[in-house]
NULO-446111 format. One line per 2 residues: number of its first residue (from 0); their letters; for each residue x, y, z of N, C-alpha, C. Coordinates in Angstrom, 2 decimals. Layout:
// NULO-446111
NUM	a	X Y Z X Y Z X Y Z; ...
***
This chain:
// NULO-446111
0	mr	0.82 -1.19 0.00 0.00 0.00 0.00 0.87 1.26 0.00; 1.93 1.28 0.82 2.78 2.47 0.89 3.38 2.82 -0.46
2	gd	3.88 1.79 -1.16 4.47 2.03 -2.47 3.49 2.64 -3.43; 2.24 2.18 -3.37 1.22 2.71 -4.26 0.95 4.19 -3.95
4	lr	0.82 4.53 -2.68 0.60 5.93 -2.30 1.80 6.78 -2.68; 3.00 6.26 -2.44 4.22 6.99 -2.81 4.25 7.25 -4.30
6	dr	3.93 6.24 -5.10 3.96 6.39 -6.55 2.90 7.36 -7.03; 1.73 7.34 -6.41 0.67 8.29 -6.79 1.08 9.71 -6.44
8	fa	1.70 9.89 -5.28 2.16 11.22 -4.89 3.26 11.70 -5.84; 4.18 10.81 -6.20 5.25 11.17 -7.14 4.66 11.59 -8.48
10	al	3.62 10.90 -8.93 2.97 11.26 -10.20 2.36 12.65 -10.11; 1.75 12.98 -8.97 1.17 14.32 -8.80 2.25 15.40 -8.85
12	vr	3.37 15.13 -8.22 4.47 16.09 -8.22 5.03 16.24 -9.63; 5.17 15.12 -10.35 5.64 15.18 -11.73 4.66 15.98 -12.60
14	da	3.37 15.75 -12.39 2.35 16.48 -13.16 2.42 17.98 -12.91; 2.95 18.36 -11.74 3.11 19.78 -11.42 4.37 20.35 -12.08
16	gl	5.13 19.51 -12.78 6.28 19.98 -13.52 7.62 19.80 -12.83; 7.66 19.06 -11.74 8.91 18.84 -11.03 9.49 17.47 -11.38
18	av	10.80 17.39 -11.41 11.46 16.10 -11.63 11.43 15.33 -10.30; 11.11 14.06 -10.37 10.99 13.23 -9.17 11.86 12.00 -9.32
20	ei	12.61 11.70 -8.27 13.36 10.45 -8.21 13.06 9.83 -6.86; 12.57 8.60 -6.87 12.31 7.88 -5.63 13.55 7.07 -5.31
22	vn	14.05 7.27 -4.09 15.27 6.59 -3.66 14.95 5.78 -2.42; 15.31 4.51 -2.44 15.17 3.64 -1.27 16.54 3.52 -0.61
24	aq	16.57 3.67 0.70 17.83 3.58 1.43 17.59 2.80 2.71; 18.61 2.07 3.14 18.53 1.34 4.40 19.59 1.90 5.34
26	sq	19.21 2.08 6.60 20.10 2.75 7.54 21.21 1.84 8.07; 21.05 0.54 8.05 22.05 -0.40 8.54 22.51 -0.04 9.96
28	ga	21.59 0.41 10.79 21.91 0.74 12.17 22.30 2.19 12.40; 22.53 2.95 11.34 22.86 4.37 11.47 21.58 5.16 11.76
30	pv	21.70 6.39 12.24 20.50 7.20 12.46 19.70 7.37 11.16; 18.41 7.13 11.24 17.56 7.11 10.05 17.51 8.48 9.37
32	ag	17.34 9.55 10.15 17.26 10.88 9.54 18.53 11.21 8.77; 19.68 10.86 9.32 20.94 11.10 8.63 21.06 10.28 7.36
34	ti	20.58 9.04 7.41 20.60 8.18 6.23 19.72 8.76 5.12; 18.55 9.25 5.50 17.63 9.84 4.51 18.28 11.06 3.87
36	qs	18.86 11.94 4.70 19.46 13.15 4.15 20.70 12.84 3.32; 21.47 11.83 3.71 22.64 11.43 2.92 22.22 10.90 1.55
38	aa	21.15 10.10 1.52 20.65 9.58 0.24 20.18 10.72 -0.65; 19.52 11.71 -0.06 19.06 12.87 -0.84 20.25 13.66 -1.38
40	ae	21.28 13.82 -0.55 22.47 14.55 -0.98 23.19 13.80 -2.11; 23.29 12.48 -1.98 23.92 11.67 -3.03 23.18 11.80 -4.35
42	ar	21.86 11.92 -4.28 21.05 12.07 -5.48 21.04 13.52 -5.98; 21.75 14.39 -5.26 21.83 15.82 -5.59 20.43 16.46 -5.63
44	ad	19.63 16.08 -4.65 18.25 16.57 -4.57 18.22 18.04 -4.16; 17.26 18.76 -4.71 17.02 20.15 -4.33 16.00 20.23 -3.20
46	ll	15.18 19.19 -3.07 14.10 19.16 -2.09 13.89 17.72 -1.65; 13.75 17.52 -0.36 13.44 16.21 0.19 11.98 16.22 0.61
48	ia	11.20 15.31 0.08 9.80 15.17 0.46 9.69 13.92 1.30; 9.17 14.07 2.51 9.09 12.94 3.43 7.73 12.94 4.12
50	gg	7.29 11.77 4.49 6.06 11.64 5.26 6.36 11.94 6.72; 5.60 12.83 7.30 5.77 13.16 8.71 4.81 12.33 9.54
52	fg	5.30 11.74 10.60 4.45 10.91 11.44 4.74 11.25 12.88; 3.74 11.53 13.64 3.93 11.89 15.03 3.59 10.76 15.98
54	hs	4.33 10.71 17.07 4.07 9.76 18.15 3.70 10.56 19.39; 3.32 9.88 20.43 3.04 10.57 21.68 4.32 11.23 22.18
56	rl	4.18 12.29 22.94 5.35 13.02 23.46 6.24 12.10 24.29; 5.64 11.23 25.08 6.42 10.32 25.92 7.25 9.38 25.05
58	re	6.63 8.81 24.03 7.37 7.89 23.16 8.50 8.61 22.43; 8.23 9.82 21.94 9.28 10.57 21.26 10.41 10.94 22.22
60	li	10.06 11.26 23.47 11.07 11.60 24.46 11.99 10.41 24.71; 11.41 9.22 24.78 12.19 8.02 25.09 12.90 7.50 23.84
62	lg	12.19 7.36 22.74 12.74 6.73 21.55 13.22 7.70 20.48; 12.79 8.96 20.58 13.13 9.92 19.53 12.18 9.76 18.36
64	gv	12.39 10.53 17.32 11.54 10.44 16.15 12.28 10.91 14.92; 12.07 10.23 13.81 12.75 10.58 12.56 12.31 11.95 12.09
66	tr	11.01 12.24 12.15 10.51 13.53 11.70 11.19 14.66 12.46; 11.23 14.56 13.76 11.87 15.60 14.58 13.36 15.70 14.25
68	sl	14.01 14.57 14.08 15.44 14.58 13.74 15.69 15.24 12.39; 14.81 14.98 11.42 14.95 15.64 10.12 14.86 17.15 10.28
70	ln	13.89 17.60 11.07 13.69 19.04 11.24 14.81 19.68 12.04; 15.37 18.96 13.00 16.43 19.52 13.83 17.78 19.56 13.12
72	gl	17.96 18.74 12.11 19.25 18.67 11.43 19.12 18.91 9.93; 18.40 19.94 9.54 18.16 20.20 8.12 19.46 20.42 7.36
74	el	19.62 19.67 6.28 20.76 19.84 5.39 20.32 20.32 4.02; 19.02 20.22 3.73 18.44 20.71 2.50 16.97 20.97 2.75
76	pv	16.29 21.71 1.88 14.87 21.96 2.12 14.07 20.66 2.21; 13.13 20.62 3.15 12.32 19.43 3.38 10.85 19.82 3.34
78	ll	10.06 19.04 2.61 8.62 19.18 2.60 8.07 17.94 3.31; 7.42 18.17 4.45 6.84 17.06 5.19 5.35 16.95 4.88
80	ch	4.94 15.74 4.58 3.53 15.45 4.27 3.00 14.48 5.31; 1.82 14.74 5.81 1.24 13.84 6.81 0.25 12.93 6.13
***
């Protein structure tokens, strides 16, 4: 299901006239937000589009969150979609 939604969203962005490249990356134990931004940098992306997902404050305090990490360590413009 996720791939289908991702592909539909990519098609909408392409229809708006933007070039889209979908990149899959695995963190291999590294911080996920850093892995995502590194993959975007390797692809020479001008914009990173990511799904934002929120957890309870307690869970984020204990486990952290990729969305928050992306926002706290911006290396390129990010568009978060919920």
